[in-house]
C-alpha positions as a Markdown table, in Angstrom:
| # | Residue | x | y | z |
|---|---|---|---|---|
| 1 | Val | 104.2 | 63.3 | 98.3 |
| 2 | Gln | 101.0 | 64.8 | 98.3 |
| 3 | Leu | 99.2 | 66.4 | 95.4 |
| 4 | Gln | 96.0 | 69.9 | 95.7 |
| 5 | Ala | 94.4 | 70.1 | 92.6 |
| 6 | Ser | 92.2 | 73.6 | 92.5 |
| 7 | Gly | 91.1 | 75.8 | 90.1 |
| 8 | Gly | 87.2 | 73.7 | 89.6 |
| 9 | Gly | 83.9 | 75.1 | 88.9 |
| 10 | Leu | 81.2 | 75.8 | 87.0 |
| 11 | Val | 81.1 | 77.2 | 83.5 |
| 12 | Gln | 79.2 | 78.0 | 80.2 |
| 13 | Ala | 79.8 | 75.3 | 77.2 |
| 14 | Gly | 82.1 | 77.1 | 75.2 |
| 15 | Gly | 83.8 | 78.8 | 78.5 |
| 16 | Ser | 87.9 | 78.3 | 79.8 |
| 17 | Leu | 89.3 | 77.1 | 83.3 |
| 18 | Arg | 92.8 | 76.4 | 84.5 |
| 19 | Leu | 93.2 | 73.9 | 86.9 |
| 20 | Ser | 96.1 | 73.8 | 89.1 |
| 21 | Cys | 97.9 | 71.0 | 90.7 |
| 22 | Leu | 100.2 | 71.8 | 93.7 |
| 23 | Ala | 102.4 | 68.9 | 95.1 |
| 24 | Ser | 103.8 | 69.2 | 98.8 |
| 25 | Gly | 106.7 | 67.7 | 97.3 |
| 26 | Ser | 109.4 | 67.9 | 94.2 |
| 27 | Ile | 108.0 | 66.7 | 90.6 |
| 28 | Phe | 111.1 | 67.4 | 89.1 |
| 29 | Gly | 111.9 | 63.3 | 89.2 |
| 30 | Ile | 108.7 | 62.0 | 88.5 |
| 31 | Asn | 108.7 | 61.5 | 84.5 |
| 32 | Val | 105.3 | 61.8 | 83.4 |
| 33 | Met | 102.8 | 63.8 | 85.1 |
| 34 | Gly | 98.6 | 63.6 | 84.3 |
| 35 | Trp | 95.8 | 65.2 | 84.7 |
| 36 | Tyr | 92.8 | 62.6 | 85.2 |
| 37 | Arg | 89.0 | 63.0 | 85.1 |
| 38 | Gln | 86.2 | 61.2 | 86.8 |
| 39 | Ala | 82.5 | 61.5 | 85.4 |
| 40 | Pro | 79.5 | 60.3 | 87.4 |
| 41 | Gly | 79.2 | 56.7 | 86.4 |
| 42 | Lys | 82.1 | 56.5 | 84.5 |
| 43 | Gln | 86.0 | 55.3 | 84.9 |
| 44 | Arg | 88.8 | 57.9 | 85.6 |
| 45 | Glu | 90.4 | 58.6 | 82.8 |
| 46 | Leu | 93.8 | 60.4 | 81.8 |
| 47 | Val | 92.9 | 63.6 | 80.1 |
| 48 | Ala | 96.6 | 64.8 | 79.1 |
| 49 | Ala | 100.0 | 64.3 | 80.3 |
| 50 | Val | 103.0 | 65.9 | 80.1 |
| 51 | Thr | 106.9 | 64.8 | 80.1 |
| 52 | Gly | 109.7 | 66.5 | 82.1 |
| 53 | Asp | 111.3 | 68.1 | 79.0 |
| 54 | Gly | 107.7 | 69.4 | 77.9 |
| 55 | Arg | 106.3 | 66.8 | 75.2 |
| 56 | Thr | 102.5 | 66.0 | 75.7 |
| 57 | Asn | 99.9 | 63.7 | 74.9 |
| 58 | Tyr | 96.2 | 64.0 | 75.0 |
| 59 | Leu | 93.1 | 62.1 | 74.9 |
| 60 | His | 91.1 | 62.5 | 71.5 |
| 61 | Ser | 88.6 | 64.3 | 72.4 |
| 62 | Val | 90.0 | 67.0 | 74.2 |
| 63 | Lys | 93.2 | 67.5 | 71.9 |
| 64 | Gly | 93.0 | 71.1 | 70.6 |
| 65 | Arg | 91.0 | 72.4 | 73.5 |
| 66 | Phe | 93.0 | 71.7 | 76.6 |
| 67 | Thr | 96.6 | 72.4 | 77.0 |
| 68 | Ile | 98.7 | 70.7 | 79.4 |
| 69 | Ser | 101.9 | 72.3 | 81.4 |
| 70 | Arg | 104.3 | 72.2 | 83.9 |
| 71 | Asp | 106.7 | 74.2 | 86.3 |
| 72 | Asn | 108.9 | 72.1 | 88.5 |
| 73 | Ala | 110.5 | 74.9 | 90.3 |
| 74 | Lys | 106.9 | 75.6 | 91.4 |
| 75 | Lys | 105.9 | 71.7 | 91.4 |
| 76 | Thr | 102.5 | 72.7 | 89.8 |
| 77 | Val | 100.9 | 71.1 | 86.7 |
| 78 | Tyr | 98.4 | 72.8 | 84.7 |
| 79 | Leu | 95.9 | 72.4 | 82.7 |
| 80 | Gln | 94.2 | 75.2 | 80.6 |
| 81 | Met | 90.8 | 73.8 | 79.5 |
| 82 | Asn | 89.3 | 76.3 | 76.4 |
| 83 | Ser | 86.0 | 75.3 | 74.8 |
| 84 | Leu | 84.7 | 73.3 | 77.5 |
| 85 | Lys | 81.9 | 71.1 | 76.6 |
| 86 | Pro | 79.1 | 69.8 | 79.0 |
| 87 | Glu | 80.6 | 66.2 | 78.6 |
| 88 | Asp | 84.0 | 67.4 | 79.9 |
| 89 | Thr | 82.2 | 67.5 | 83.6 |
| 90 | Ala | 83.9 | 65.5 | 85.9 |
| 91 | Val | 86.0 | 65.5 | 89.0 |
| 92 | Tyr | 89.6 | 66.0 | 88.0 |
| 93 | Tyr | 92.7 | 65.3 | 89.3 |
| 94 | Cys | 96.3 | 64.9 | 88.3 |
| 95 | Asn | 99.1 | 62.6 | 89.0 |
| 96 | Ala | 101.8 | 60.7 | 87.5 |
| 97 | Asp | 101.3 | 58.7 | 84.3 |
| 98 | Pro | 101.2 | 55.6 | 85.6 |
| 99 | Ala | 99.7 | 56.8 | 88.7 |
| 100 | Phe | 101.2 | 55.8 | 91.9 |
| 101 | Ile | 101.2 | 58.6 | 94.4 |
| 102 | Ser | 97.8 | 59.2 | 96.3 |
| 103 | Trp | 94.7 | 60.5 | 95.0 |
| 104 | Gly | 94.0 | 63.9 | 96.4 |
| 105 | Lys | 90.5 | 65.1 | 96.4 |
| 106 | Gly | 90.2 | 66.4 | 93.3 |
| 107 | Thr | 88.6 | 69.5 | 91.7 |
| 108 | Leu | 85.1 | 69.8 | 90.2 |
| 109 | Val | 84.7 | 70.8 | 86.6 |
| 110 | Thr | 80.6 | 71.5 | 85.7 |
| 111 | Val | 79.8 | 73.0 | 82.2 |
| 112 | Ser | 76.4 | 73.9 | 80.9 |
| 113 | Ser | 74.6 | 73.5 | 78.2 |
């Protein structure tokens, strides 16, 4: 399976973006899918995760602002990001949780103040 993230861009603080992650193969058998991010000079961190039956978990700093979802039929995982803050600036990736798929290129999200 290969993963292609898209939907990033430049947005002002308080704005919204919706990220998509399209898998080249089925994600139906992958119990937990997640969105990760890596800011400059920092380690990659798990931002949000969703199970096959729709249960979700979030990094404390994004709880209430981000929403993760998945559509197994479309082989896609989404991340709706609202009320964006400059500290959300990072390259965003999707992967399983724990990550075992080769990392894709990610999509850059830049939030200006």
